C-alpha positions in Angstrom: 52.3 100.2 85.9 51.8 100.4 82.2 54.6 101.7 80.0 54.0 105.0 78.2 53.4 104.8 74.5 56.5 104.4 72.2 55.8 107.8 70.6 56.0 109.6 74.0 59.2 107.8 75.0 60.8 108.7 71.6 59.7 112.3 71.9 61.2 112.5 75.4 64.5 111.1 74.2 64.6 113.3 71.1 64.2 116.4 73.4 67.8 116.0 74.4 69.0 117.2 71.0 68.7 120.9 69.9 68.1 120.0 66.2 65.3 117.5 65.8 65.6 117.7 62.0 69.0 116.0 62.3 67.4 113.0 64.0 64.6 112.9 61.5 67.1 112.8 58.7 69.0 110.0 60.5 65.8 108.0 60.8 65.0 108.5 57.2 68.5 107.2 56.3 68.0 104.2 58.5 64.6 103.5 57.0 66.2 103.2 53.5 67.9 100.0 54.6 64.6 98.3 55.1 62.8 96.5 52.2 59.6 98.3 53.2 61.3 101.6 53.5 59.9 102.1 57.0 61.3 101.5 60.4 59.1 100.4 63.4 58.8 103.0 66.1 60.0 100.5 68.6 63.3 100.0 66.7 63.8 103.8 66.5 63.1 104.0 70.2 65.7 101.4 71.0 68.2 103.3 68.8 67.4 106.5 70.7 67.8 104.7 74.0 71.3 103.5 72.9 72.2 107.0 71.7 71.0 108.5 75.0 73.9 106.8 76.7 76.4 108.9 74.8 77.2 112.6 75.0 74.9 114.8 72.8 77.8 116.4 71.0 79.2 113.0 70.0 75.7 111.9 68.8 75.3 115.1 66.7 78.7 114.6 65.1 77.9 111.0 64.4 74.6 111.8 62.8 76.3 114.4 60.6 78.9 111.9 59.5 76.3 109.2 58.9 74.2 111.6 56.8 77.3 112.7 54.8 78.4 109.3 53.7 76.2 106.4 54.7 72.5 107.4 54.8 71.9 106.2 51.2 70.4 102.9 52.3 73.8 101.1 52.5 74.2 101.2 56.3 71.5 101.1 59.1 71.1 102.2 62.7 73.8 99.8 63.9 76.4 101.7 61.8 75.1 105.0 63.2 75.5 103.7 66.7 79.1 102.5 65.9 80.0 106.0 64.6 78.5 107.6 67.7 80.4 105.3 70.0 83.7 106.1 68.2 83.0 109.8 68.4 82.2 109.5 72.1 85.5 107.7 72.8 88.2 110.0 74.2 91.0 110.7 71.8 94.2 109.0 72.7 97.5 110.9 72.4 100.2 109.2 70.3 102.6 107.1 72.3 106.3 106.7 71.6 105.6 103.2 70.2 103.0 104.7 67.8 105.6 107.3 66.7 108.1 104.6 65.9 105.7 102.4 64.0 105.3 104.7 61.0 107.4 104.8 57.8 110.9 106.2 57.8 114.0 105.5 59.8 113.7 104.2 63.3 115.7 105.6 66.2 118.9 103.8 67.0 119.0 101.4 69.9 120.9 102.5 73.0 124.4 101.0 73.5 123.1 99.1 76.5 120.9 97.0 74.2 123.9 95.3 72.8 125.9 92.5 74.6 129.4 93.8 74.0 130.3 91.6 71.0 131.4 93.7 68.0 131.7 90.8 65.5 130.3 87.4 65.0 133.8 85.9 65.3 133.9 87.1 69.0 130.8 85.0 69.8 131.9 81.5 70.6 129.8 78.4 70.9 130.3 78.6 74.7 128.4 81.9 74.8 125.3 80.5 73.1 122.8 80.2 75.9 121.2 76.9 75.0 123.7 74.3 73.7 123.6 70.5 73.9 124.9 70.5 77.5 122.2 72.8 78.6 119.5 70.7 77.0 120.9 67.5 78.7 121.0 69.4 82.1 117.5 70.5 81.6 116.3 67.0 80.8 118.1 65.7 84.0 116.4 68.4 86.0 119.4 70.4 86.9 121.0 73.6 85.6 124.5 74.2 84.2 
């Protein structure tokens, strides 16, 4: 069966969004990246198909962000899609590791993290895990 015309497919995909002027402005911004100042309908259709895979709210937020800072001919539809994918991604809650990675003092390690030596003088050569004898034993295939 023959495919419907590109204009019909585009109109059907644009019907998902409550504000069609937002999409028109996004297309205008994407067209500015072209030397001719125009975008082929098939390219816009492909962009709409990719946006259709994402939630409507995320796409609307992405278009608003794109129009606010990047629709001046500097970034095209690939950048718009990247913004939309980022907006559609679920927000992650900060983990304990993320909380520690910032500036400022780090929390102290628990006492169990230390081996029991209080000074370097208490640590003898025999306590060092890989000395010369260990190396020789490893070469010979045995353990000490």
